[in-house]
N, C-alpha and C positions, 0 to 999 in steps of 0.2 A: 503495498498498498502504499503510494507516495506520500511525504508530510505537505506542510503545508509551502513551508519555506525554498520546499524544492520545484513544486509547482509555480511557485513566482515565481525562478530561476528559469525553469522553462519558458518560461513566456514570455521571462526579458531577453534573454536568448533569442528567441522566435523574433520578436519587433523588432530587437538589430538587425538578424537577419533578414526582415521585412523590409525596414528603413535602405539598408544598403542598395535592395537589389532594388529598389523605387527610383534610389538615387541613381543608381547606375543605366538606369533605363528599360530593365528589363521587367518581362510581365514572368507572370509562376512558368509557366511549359517552358522559355526558354532557359530561365535556370533550371527545370528538371530537366534539360536538355545537358546541358551546360556541363551537369554534377552526377550524371548518373543514377537518380534519385528520379523516384518516380512523382508524380506534379500532385496528388495525395499526396505521397507521405510530406513530398515537401510542404504543405500547404497546413498538416495538422503539425509538421514541427515550426510552422512560423508559428501558429496561433498557440504553443504551447504544449499540446495536445498529447504528444509521442515525447516522447526521450530521445534523442540523436548520443549515436556511438563515434567516439570521437574521430575514426574515420571519416563518415558524416558527414561531419564539420570542417575535417579538412578540406574536403571537398569542396563541399560549399565556399570553402575560404576559398581556397584557389581561383573556381569558375566565378567568383564576386571581384579578386584580386586584389583580396583588401589579408589583412594575419588571423590568423584564428582566434587570438585572444583579443583584437579587438571587437569581433561577435561573444565571448565570451565578459566581457567587463569594460563595462561603460573609461574606457580612459578618459576622459575629460574630467569626471566625478575625482578622479583618483589623483589625476593631479594637481588640480585644486585643496584635495583636501591636505597634498604635502605639502603643495606651495602656500597655506595656510599654517603648517605645522604641525598636526594632529601626529600623535605617535600612533602609530598601529605595533602594537605583538597581537599575541594570544591569551588568550580568554578561557585556561583549564578550569574552571571552576565546576563546570557540566560534566567534566567529565573524569574527576578525582571523587 
């Protein structure tokens, strides 16, 4: 069973994929053909309803000509947090 946080992450990644695809001027079927993933499966990925494998993510990123990491996380927010001097680390309280 998928946790709410996992669902949120999948939706965010799917949203970034859709945004880059649209900015690239590609429709769903064109990207599907370029990365070798069916259009229905790609649609489910973009809406966050399907978990994708690392290999699929890499194929999508290559077809969109972006780094896979750019699809996984919003790099703009990360750079803003670093610029603001926020310290990031590990919170292990939940695991001990």
